[in-house]
C-alpha positions, 0 to 999 in steps of 0.5 A: 500500500502506498503511503499518502495523506489520503491513505492515512486519513481514510484509515484513521479509524483502523489502527492496525492499518495505520500501524502497517503503514508506519512499519512499511516506511517509517520516514514517509509516514512520520513526515506525512503525520507531521504535515497533517498535524501542522495543517491542524487536521481535525483527526484524532488518529493524526494527533495520536500519532504525532504525540507518539512520534514527535513529543519527547518524553519528559525526563525528570531531572535531579536524582533519577538522571543523576544516578544514571550518570553515576551508573555510566561512570561506574561502568566506564570504571569497570571496563577501564579497571583491567586495562589500567591494571595491565599497564602496571608492573605486576606478575600477572601475565599480559595474555590474561588481560587480553582475555579479560579486557574484552569480556569485561568491556562487553559486560559493562556495555550489556549493563549499560542498557539495564540502567533505565529499567533494572530487571534482576533476572536479566542482570543475573543471566548477563553475568552468568553468560559473561562469567562462563565465557571468561572462565573458559578463556582463562582455562585455555593454555597460556604462552603457547603459539596457538592459531586455534586459541587466537581464532577463539579470541577473535570470534569470541567478539561475535559472541559478545556482540550477541550478548550485548544485543540480548541485553539491549532486547531484554532477552527477546530472541525473536525480536527482529526489530530490536536486532535491526535497531541494535545494528544501527546503534552499533554502527552509530557507536563505532562512528561517534567513538571514532570521532571522539577518539580522533578528538582525543588524539588531538588533545593528547598531542596538545597536552604532551607538547605543552608539558614538554615545553615546560620540561615535564615528560608526561607521555607515560602518565598520559598514555597509561591513564588518559588515553586508556580511559578515553578509549574505554569511555568513548563507546559509553559517551557515544551511546549517551549522545545517541540517546540525546540526538535520536534523529541524527543517523550518520551511519545510514548516510555514510552507508548510502554513499559508500555502498556504490563506492564499494561496488565500483571498488570491488569491480575495479579490484577484480578487473585489475587483479586479473592482470597481476602476478600476485594471486591469493593462491600463492601470496599470503598477503593478497589472500588476507586482503581478499578475506578482509574485503569480503568481511567488510562488504558483507557487514556493509551489505547487511547494514545497508539493506536493513536500515535503508528504509524503502530505498529501491536504489540501495536494493539494486546496488546491494544485489549487484554488490552481492553478486560481485562478492560471490565471485570474490568469495568463490576466489577466496574459497578456491584459494583456501582449498588450494592452500590446504591441498598444497601446504597442508591444513592448519587451524587458520585455514580450516577456520577461513574455509568454514567462515567463507562457506558461511559468508557465501551462504549469506550472499546467496541468501541475500540474492535469493531473498531479494529476488523473491520479495518485491516488498522492500520492508519484508526483504530488509527484515528477512535479511536478519534471519541469517545472522544467528548462523554467525553466532553458531559459527562463532560458538564452533570456532571458540569452543570446539576448534581449540579441542579438535586441533589440540590447542595448536 
């Protein structure tokens, strides 16, 4: 159904239809509601939807908001504590901190979403999940050159991302809408954190220069305290900023710009690579570059499709980019198989093989869903159904592969 002024007014006494119109294209629906309200249209449904969409909830200042900021400060301190301890001279192996820091950070981020509505059972479940992962990490062998353990630490980040999402959604596993919104929040947090970190770099350079001019070497203090604290605080500050300015979504704008650029880059890269001697089959660095590019493209594709509401051009570009990425993934898969047959299997190669098979399945799924579903809203939602496969993949690599490969 096309969203127009008439379709809203004619269905003003049909709340289910209005809800469907809103979900089909939130942006267009919201703009029309705002126009109708500004024209003083005498319609209860218009006034109701305007209040729902545009009237901000009054936030009580004082003790409640004050304690919210106190909680955020405590969470920042919690995430910074193991980082700070790792900078001190101690007998604790630094490899232990490599395993503790990301889990602690994920736990603090998960608790961030509970600060407005504390549900004890959810907090306990979040604590159990993170504690179980941390205990497992600490029981893995230390001071060993192990590809399987290194891969477990990397893919553990995917598991922790899902942990944070579960906290955000209050453990509503079937909440596809919350997963889509959480992906948007993740992208926005990364962008805002990057901006804050870049600003922090300028501030740190200025501070070190000022102290050096008066003969004080404060580099070590600034690095071990201000820099580490700033890195830990950036995501939390970004989330607070996002709560204040909900309408600004930089990630969506950047995605719409970079999606066509990535398509051109993939095509250019593929054509040029045909005429070079450096192939992923023999050159390890080229092989790694192909894999990194593939991961970036899939992340961009999934985000662009789920958050570019009603944009047909994004759907077209996404399908073309998915087809090009399938070719790229086919090259990577064949290169992985070739390297296994030529040089023998290793945990890294097997992990890449399984991961590339999953990514190939994701790309094929994107194209199949895009061809079957003509309605963009349905298409953008169904794309998210594949994401749990990555969680299963991470579980296998984190918990099963180290045992299979005997921690090598």
